[in-house]
C-alpha positions in Angstrom: 86.6 91.6 84.9 86.2 90.8 88.4 88.7 88.0 88.6 91.3 90.3 86.8 91.1 92.8 89.4 91.2 90.6 92.3 94.7 89.1 90.2 96.1 92.2 90.0 95.6 93.3 93.5 97.1 90.1 94.6 99.9 90.6 92.2 100.5 93.8 93.5 100.3 92.7 97.2 103.2 89.9 96.2 105.3 93.1 94.4 104.6 94.8 97.8 105.8 92.2 99.8 109.1 92.0 98.0 109.7 95.6 98.0 109.4 95.8 101.7 111.6 92.6 102.3 114.2 94.4 100.5 113.6 98.1 101.7 117.1 98.4 103.6 118.7 97.6 100.3 117.0 100.1 98.3 117.5 102.6 101.1 121.1 102.0 101.3 121.6 102.6 97.4 121.0 105.0 94.8 118.9 102.3 92.5 115.5 104.2 93.0 116.6 107.7 92.3 117.3 107.6 88.9 113.9 106.2 88.0 112.0 108.6 90.0 109.1 110.4 88.6 106.8 113.2 89.3 104.3 111.0 91.5 106.0 107.4 91.3 109.1 105.7 91.1 110.0 102.1 89.2 111.1 99.8 91.5 113.1 97.0 89.9 111.7 93.4 91.1 113.4 89.8 90.3 110.7 88.2 88.1 108.6 85.8 89.9 108.1 82.5 88.9 105.5 79.9 90.2 107.2 76.2 90.1 105.9 74.0 87.4 105.7 70.1 87.4 106.2 68.4 84.1 105.8 64.5 83.1 108.1 62.7 81.9 111.6 61.0 82.8 115.0 63.1 84.4 117.4 63.1 81.4 120.2 63.9 84.0 121.8 61.3 86.6 122.1 63.9 89.2 124.5 66.3 90.7 128.1 65.2 89.4 127.3 62.3 87.3 127.8 61.9 83.5 130.4 62.0 81.3 133.3 64.2 81.8 136.6 64.6 83.8 136.8 66.8 87.1 137.9 70.2 86.6 136.7 69.9 82.7 134.1 73.1 81.6 130.5 71.6 80.6 129.6 72.9 77.2 126.0 74.8 76.9 125.1 74.3 80.3 125.8 77.8 82.1 124.6 80.0 78.9 127.9 81.9 78.8 129.5 82.8 75.6 131.9 80.5 74.2 135.4 80.5 74.1 136.0 82.8 71.5 133.9 85.4 72.9 130.3 84.7 71.3 127.2 85.0 72.5 125.5 82.7 75.0 122.5 80.2 74.2 120.6 80.2 77.5 117.9 82.5 79.0 119.2 85.2 81.5 117.4 86.3 84.2 114.6 89.0 83.8 114.0 91.7 85.8 110.7 93.2 86.2 110.1 97.0 86.8 106.8 98.1 89.1 105.8 101.6 89.6 105.1 102.3 93.1 103.6 105.8 94.1 105.9 107.9 96.5 103.2 108.0 98.8 103.2 104.2 99.0 107.0 103.9 99.3 107.0 106.5 102.0 104.5 104.4 103.7 106.9 101.3 103.5 109.7 103.4 105.0 107.7 104.6 108.0 106.6 101.1 108.8 110.4 99.4 108.2 112.3 102.3 110.5 109.0 103.0 112.6 108.8 106.4 111.9 105.7 108.3 113.8 103.7 110.6 112.2 104.7 114.3 112.2 102.7 116.8 114.5 103.1 119.9 112.2 104.0 123.0 114.0 103.5 125.8 111.4 100.1 126.2 110.2 98.4 128.9 107.9 94.9 129.2 106.7 94.5 128.7 102.7 91.4 129.4 101.0 89.8 126.2 99.7 86.3 124.9 98.1 84.2 123.3 100.9 82.7 119.8 100.6 79.0 120.8 101.0 76.7 122.9 98.8 75.6 125.2 100.9 75.3 128.4 99.1 73.3 130.0 96.0 74.4 131.4 92.9 71.8 132.9 89.8 73.8 130.3 87.3 74.9 127.4 87.3 74.0 124.0 85.7 70.6 122.4 85.5 71.5 119.3 87.8 72.0 121.9 90.8 68.7 123.7 90.6 67.6 124.4 93.8 63.6 124.0 92.9 62.1 125.5 96.5 64.5 128.7 96.2 63.7 129.3 92.3 59.9 128.9 93.2 60.1 131.4 96.1 61.8 133.8 94.1 59.4 133.3 91.3 56.5 133.8 93.4 57.7 136.8 95.1 58.2 138.4 91.7 54.7 137.2 90.9 52.9 139.1 94.2 55.3 142.1 93.6 54.1 142.5 89.9 50.3 142.5 90.9 49.9 138.9 88.9 49.1 136.5 91.7 45.3 135.1 91.2 44.0 133.4 94.2 41.3 132.1 92.5 43.9 130.3 89.6 47.2 130.4 91.3 49.9 129.8 88.9 53.7 130.4 89.4 55.7 130.5 86.3 59.6 130.7 87.0 61.7 132.8 84.7 65.3 133.3 83.7 66.1 135.6 86.5 64.0 133.5 89.3 66.5 130.5 88.8 68.8 129.8 92.0 71.4 127.4 92.0 73.6 125.3 94.7 77.4 126.0 94.9 79.8 125.2 97.2 81.1 127.9 99.8 85.0 128.9 99.9 86.0 128.3 103.3 89.7 128.8 104.6 90.8 125.5 106.1 94.4 125.0 107.9 97.3 123.5 106.0 100.3 122.3 107.0 103.4 123.6 104.9 107.0 122.5 105.5 110.6 123.8 104.0 113.7 121.4 103.7 116.6 123.4 103.6 119.5 120.7 102.1 122.9 122.0 103.3 126.4 120.7 102.0 130.0 121.7 101.8 131.5 121.1 98.5 134.8 121.9 99.2 137.8 119.6 97.9 137.6 116.7 100.9 133.9 115.5 100.1 134.3 113.1 97.2 132.1 111.7 94.7 131.2 108.6 97.0 130.3 111.2 100.0 128.0 113.3 98.0 126.2 110.1 96.6 125.6 109.1 100.7 123.9 112.7 100.9 121.9 112.4 97.5 120.1 108.9 98.8 119.7 110.3 102.4 118.1 113.6 100.9 115.6 111.5 98.3 114.4 109.5 101.4 113.9 112.5 103.7 112.5 114.0 100.9 109.7 111.4 100.2 109.0 110.8 104.0 108.0 114.4 104.6 106.0 114.8 101.1 103.8 112.7 102.7 103.2 114.1 105.9 102.8 117.9 104.4 100.5 119.0 101.5 102.6 121.6 100.4 106.5 121.1 100.7 109.4 123.3 99.3 113.2 122.0 98.8 115.9 124.7 99.2 119.5 123.8 98.3 122.7 125.5 99.5 126.3 124.6 99.2 129.2 126.0 100.9 132.8 126.1 100.7 134.5 129.2 102.0 131.4 131.0 100.9 127.3 129.6 100.5 125.3 130.2 97.8 121.8 128.9 96.8 121.5 126.4 93.8 119.2 124.1 91.9 119.3 120.5 92.6 121.7 119.7 90.0 124.1 121.6 91.1 123.7 120.6 94.7 124.7 117.1 94.1 127.2 117.4 91.2 129.1 120.8 92.3 132.6 121.0 93.5 134.7 123.5 94.9 138.3 123.6 95.5 138.4 126.3 98.3 138.6 126.2 102.1 135.4 125.1 104.1 133.6 128.2 106.5 130.3 126.3 107.9 128.8 129.6 109.2 128.4 130.8 105.6 125.8 128.5 105.1 123.8 128.8 108.6 124.0 132.4 107.7 122.1 132.0 104.2 119.9 129.9 105.9 118.8 132.2 108.2 118.5 134.8 106.0 115.8 132.4 103.8 113.8 131.7 106.8 113.7 135.3 108.0 112.6 136.9 104.2 110.0 134.3 102.8 109.4 131.6 105.2 108.0 132.7 108.3 108.0 129.7 111.5 104.3 131.1 112.3 103.5 129.4 108.8 106.0 126.8 108.1 107.3 123.6 109.5 111.2 124.2 108.7 113.7 121.5 108.3 117.5 122.4 108.1 119.8 119.3 107.1 123.7 120.1 107.0 125.9 117.4 105.8 129.8 117.9 105.8 132.8 115.5 106.4 133.5 117.4 110.0 136.0 119.7 108.8 135.6 123.4 109.7 138.5 126.1 108.9 138.6 127.4 112.4 137.6 127.2 116.0 136.2 130.6 116.1 133.5 129.8 113.1 132.6 126.9 115.0 131.9 128.8 118.0 130.2 131.2 115.5 128.0 127.9 114.1 127.2 127.3 117.1 125.6 130.8 118.4 123.9 131.1 114.9 122.2 127.4 116.0 121.5 128.2 119.7 120.1 132.0 119.3 118.7 132.0 115.8 118.5 129.0 113.8 117.1 126.1 116.7 113.8 128.8 118.1 112.9 129.1 114.6 112.9 125.6 113.2 110.9 122.1 114.1 114.5 120.2 114.1 118.2 121.1 113.0 119.8 117.8 111.7 123.7 117.3 110.9 124.8 114.2 109.2 128.7 113.3 109.5 129.9 111.6 106.4 133.0 109.8 106.6 135.6 111.1 104.4 139.7 110.4 104.0 140.3 113.8 104.4 138.1 114.9 106.9 139.0 115.4 110.8 135.2 115.1 112.0 135.5 117.3 114.7 132.6 119.3 113.8 130.0 116.5 115.0 132.0 116.5 118.3 131.7 120.3 119.3 128.1 120.4 118.3 127.6 117.5 120.4 129.6 119.0 123.0 127.8 122.6 122.8 124.6 121.7 121.8 123.9 118.2 123.1 121.3 118.7 125.4 118.9 120.6 122.9 116.4 117.9 121.8 115.9 119.7 118.5 119.4 119.2 117.3 120.1 115.8 115.8 123.7 115.0 114.7 124.5 111.4 113.1 127.8 109.9 111.7 127.5 107.9 108.5 130.7 105.9 108.0 128.9 104.0 104.7 125.7 103.4 103.2 124.9 101.0 105.3 124.3 103.5 108.3 121.9 105.3 105.7 118.7 103.7 107.3 119.9 104.2 111.2 120.6 107.9 110.3 117.2 108.4 108.4 115.6 106.9 111.9 117.3 109.2 113.7 116.7 112.3 111.5 113.1 111.7 111.7 112.3 109.1 114.3 111.4 112.5 116.8 107.8 113.2 115.2 109.0 116.7 115.1 
């Protein structure tokens, strides 16, 4: 049994090494998102086979040797289909899917991107059962019976009732004398976080742009979930008007209207003011768009909302600009010009999927 567990631990370490080696590829693709469960994710890993030595003669003469002329197809060697489209005869490559806990995946992400642990800002007192049995109660299992306190209660009752005989001291506990150990409820500080994902769903944001946003959101959620005990995620979409949606709508909704970014910031601010007090919550708004806004006046409104209302209430505001054939990319330039010196405002340009790991490092690398 011990040998099996040792082999299993060694196998898991080999698999973790393969995942770590290919982590940047996983971060830049949507391969893991469809395989995500509630607490784990299935990671496809090519099957690991150990080389084997076989005794006997090699039937082949070497590479490029043997009958046949240059350019002739080799029959039955490649495992492909026959000329008529039939099935192949050779064994294919096997892919092994290994379940990895999201906490382990977050640990690998933090190591690969060198992400610091977050120091929570908002805290709240959450009542919970303590770890020490320092309390007493009159009911409980026999395994938690407190003998000394039970005997004391029985002695007090015996003395009070006049049944105590110094010549024949005897104390017999009854049911009402029983006392049992119990855990005391004590409040402890519990860090809670809110993620607000906001995205432009106007006609200029295509399928590829939304897929990049989806990949980024998955890894951001995975990392922040490993940093906070309690995490809530809110999704907001906007064109000319903003509205709160669920996760499915967030990644698949597409509108044909214009773009008014301030509508999303106003809705985000309303949620923070009404439901998520900054004293209790660590707040992380993420906004994704292709950089188009309907007017310079609305951009000024966005800057004012960020500077005066949102940024003072949040841990960090992150803007990711996804490159689009129809987007101008002007909004990031305006934010950098107006709020470039604000430490809690981070802007990133994502031209393609290969830029996703660097954008996540920029977003989460401040440790806020």
